[in-house]
N, C-alpha and C positions, 0 to 999 in steps of 0.2 A: 506495499499499499503506499500512496506519495507522499509524504508532509505535505501537512496542509499549506505551509509557505508555496510548493510546486505543484500542487494537485489543480491542472486545468480547470477540474468539474466543481471547484470550490467556489461560493461565493467570493467577490473580489473585495467587499467591505471584510471577510476572513481572512483572504489572502495579505491583505492589509495591516489589520489587526496583527496577525501574525509576525510582524516583522518589528513590531513597534509592543511586543506586550514586556510586560516587566518594568519594574519598579521605576528603574533608571533611564529607560531608550526615547524617552519622549523628553526626557530632559537637558541630552544628554546630545541629540537631535537640538532642538531649542538652542543650544550654549556654541555647538557650532555652525548654526546660522550665522552667527557675525563672525564666522572665522575660523581660521585652523588654530587649534590650540593642541597643545602638550599633553601626556597622559597626567603631570603633576599638576597642571592648570586649572584641567575640571574634574580633579578630585579634591581639590582648595576650593573649588567654585560650590561643589556638592556636597557641603554634611555628610557624613553616614556611608557614603558610597566609599567600598573597599577598594584597594589595587586591584585582589584577585575578583569581585565583581566587577568592576571598570574594565579591566582587558577582555574577562569573557562576554559582556555585551559588546563591545569595540571588533571587538574579532567577530561575532553576529552580524553585528552593520555589517560589517569589510565583507561576511560571507553574502549578504543580502543585496551587496552593490548599492547603499547608502552611503556608505561611509568607505575614504582612502587614509589608507595609512604608506605614509612617507619616511624611509629613516635615512637619514642623512651623513653621509660616512666620513664621520669627524670624533676625537676620543674627548669626552665619551658619548657614545652614540646618540641621537638626536630624533627621536621619534614626533610627527607632526600628524596632526588628524584632521581632515576636510571632509567636508559634505563632496558629495559626485554631485552631477548634473542632476541625477536618479534620485540622491537624497535631498537636493533640493527642491523636487518636484516633489515628494512625498511631503516634503515642512509644508511648501505649498497648498497642497491638498487638506494637510491638518488643519491651516488656517482657521477656515470657516468651523471648524469643528473646536477649536479650540474658542472661537468666539461665543459659539455654543453654551461651551460649559460654564465660561465667565457670565453669561445671562441665568443660569441655570443658578449659577452659587449667588448670585446677584438675587433671584427669587427665593432662595433659599433662607437667603438669610431674612426677607421679609416677612416670612411665612411664620421665621422661627422668635421673629422680634417677640418680647413679652409685651402687652396691650397695656396703656397709659391708663 
C-alpha cells in the first residue's frame, strides 16, 4: 500500500496535510518563508524544539520537496535550509487556511469571554 503522501487515490487535502502534519512543520515553514536559516537559528526561534525533532522534521520536509538543504564546504560545516519553489507554493496555499484559523481564534475568544 502506498503511503498517503504518494497515493494518487487519496484526497488532495489529505496529501497536503500529510506533508505538514506534526507539531513543528507549519512553524518551520512559516519561519523559512522569511528566508534561509541555519538549524541553530531555527531552534532559537522555536522554544521547546529539540535538535533531534528539528532534524527529523527538516529531513521529512526535504524528502517532500518543500525544503532545500545546502551544505557549505567550510570548517566547521555550515548547513542552511530554505524553501523550494514547491515549498513557497505550499506556504501560499496555506495562507487562506491561516487566515481562517485566526478568525476562528477570534470567534472562540468572543464566545468564551465572560458576560459583563
